[in-house]
Every structure is written in C-alpha cells, then in structure tokens.
Steps between C-alpha positions, in 0.01 A plus 500: 500500500401252218137484384346352190316746272312342219693187521847655493726563810581859588706643760332791685620702797398388859171641587397547143120553439257384235531832334882451446448163364252638244761770396738226449297395211309779370455882518128470452278576794161439335366184372712297739400233753729324751478197700758384765492133596174471312330783695394799307634829643290817453663779310468734809699264716799443253720763685428362839519126424854365575637198317683212670782271396360248230165666452341427163374815328284492194468843309231501245438779245182548303537462121254647256433376145301265290 
C-alpha cells in the first residue's frame, strides 16, 4: 500500500500500522509525534492504528538547541 510520510511516497505492507510508518523514518521512540490525515495519534495507539491506502502521515521529532 502506498502512503505519504512527511511529503514522500512510501510503500508499506497491507495492514501496516502507525508504528511501522514511524519506524520507516526513525528508530527514535521518544520525542516523536504523529498525525494521520491531520489527526494526532496518541503514542499508546501507534501499534493498534492501521493505515489505509493514500493516508498522509506526518512524523515530527523534537529538536533541542539554541
């Protein structure tokens, strides 16, 4: 299935979850926020939230500095 992650098309297996989409971009598990089709997905729901064809996923990571 094709989804858009941070503006780039990605091929994920059918039935892929938000957690799998995050792992496609980063190994980080803290300081990460995710929205699917403009709806924020709680961290505790990543493993149980399936993606659908053509979903738009935004993965944001916190950056520290000054």
